[in-house]
Structures are given as C-alpha cells and as structure tokens.
N, C-alpha and C positions, 0 to 999 in steps of 0.2 A: 531758679536756682539749678535746673538741670542743667540749663548750660556750663556751669562750671565743672562738671561730672567728665572725668575724663572716659573717654569713649564713646559718648553722649552726643550726636551731631545733630544740628537743625531738623532735618526729618524725623530723628529719633525722640527729638524731643515732642516735636508734635505729635507721633505717632504716642509717645506715651501720655500726654496731654488726652488725647481723645480714648483710648482707652478707657483710663482713670477714669473720665466723666461716664464712661457707657458703663463702666464697673461700680462706679458710686464710691472709688476708694480703692487705695490696695492695703489690705490685711497686714500684707506680709512683703518684704522684697524681692522674694520669690517667684511671684506673680509676673514681676517684670517678664519672665521666660514666656508669658502668653502675649505679651505686646506684637503684633505684625512687624516684622521689620528690625526687631531684634536679633542680630545674632550671636550666635556660642559665643563667640570669642568677646563679643560687648559685653553679654552679660554676666560673665566673670567679672571683667573688670569692672561693672556699674556696680555690681552688689557688692564689691568691699569698700565703697564710698557710701553707701547709702541706707538708711533707714525707714520704715514706715509709723505714722500713726494713725491707729486703726480707730483714733475717738472721731477721728474722721469720715467717718461712713456714715454716706446716705444712704438711708435704706427704703426702700421699695415694701406701702403698704398691700402686699397678695388680694386682698379682698378688697381696694378699692383703685387702684394702679390700672390707668387705659390699657388697654391691649396694645396702644403704642410706645408706652412707658415700658412694659413688662417685656417685649421683643426688641427694646435696645438692648435687655442687658444679658453680655458674654454667656451667663452663664445657664439661660435660658435658650434653647433651641426652639426651633421652630415646630416642631414634633408636638416637643413638651409644653408648651403655650398652646397649642392647639388644645389639649387636652387639659391645662390646667382652666382657659376658658369657658369650653363646655361643661364643665365640673362645677364648676364657681357658680355660671348662671342656674344650674339646677338646685345645686346643694348649697350657695348663700355666702361660703366662704372655708376658713380653717381657723382653729385655734391654736394650731401647733403644727410642724414641720411632720411630728411622726403621722399626725390625720393625710398630709399627701403624700406620705409613702405609703400610707395603708389604703387610701386610694387609687393606689399604683399611678399617681400623677409623674412620680418621678424616681429611683431607686434612694437607698440610704444614703451612698456615697454623692451621688449631686443633690438631694436635700442639705448633707453634708457643706458640701461647697460652697450652696446658696444660702444656706439659713444666715450668716452672719447678714447679709445685704437684705434680709424680709423683716417687715413689719406683720402682727395678726393684727387688724383693727379688729370692733366689733364687727360680727357676722351678720347677716342681713336674712330672712327668708320668707316664706311663707306666712310663717308665727305674727313677722313684724308688721303685716301691711295693715 
C-alpha cells in the first residue's frame, strides 16, 4: 500500500516499515516526519495521502519488557533506558506514567509521547517473593 503513495520510493518504504516496527505503529500520520530518510518535501506529499489506524499500536509492558525490547523503541533514549532499568530493578515497576515522571525517569513531555506505547503489567517487588 505504501508503494502506491506518491512521494514514497522503495528506500522510503523500507525506512517507514522499519521505523513503524520499532515504534509499535503510528498513532498519527505526522509521525512520518520522524522517519529517517523522509524529506520535508516528501512528507508534505505523503501526509495528504495517508491515514493511521491507532488500533494497531503494539504496546510494551514497561515492567517486564527486556532491555533489548525497550532499547529498540525510538522514544526511549539510552540515558532514559539506563534510569528506567536501574529503578525498575530496585522498585519492581510502575502502575502509571505519572510514577515514571515522579521517579525522575522521564519528563512529562517524554512520558506523554511514550505512554500510548506502554502497558503497565502487575508490579513485582520484595513483598511478592
């Protein structure tokens, strides 16, 4: 389907699919601007021709995902990943995105951007052993 969109060539199709897989799906068509290789000119052409289905978002369980899985997500930079993994090991996890902000893992803006891609599974901790 992407190949039929004017402004998207073979290399761009590969870039879009690769980024979509890392991201977990596109919530908004505007996220295409984040894809490496999508130029501003192509972005303007593409944006008028596509839509996104946010029902197809693949979520990551923040409390149980592997470091590799978390590290692949483009909205989790290495510094945030290190803080997240260290605190998760000590705390056992989180129930809400607000806790990630309170624990100084990420800013409110970073959390708002990432939260549609997160699931908060049951926490584990010292009391659960």
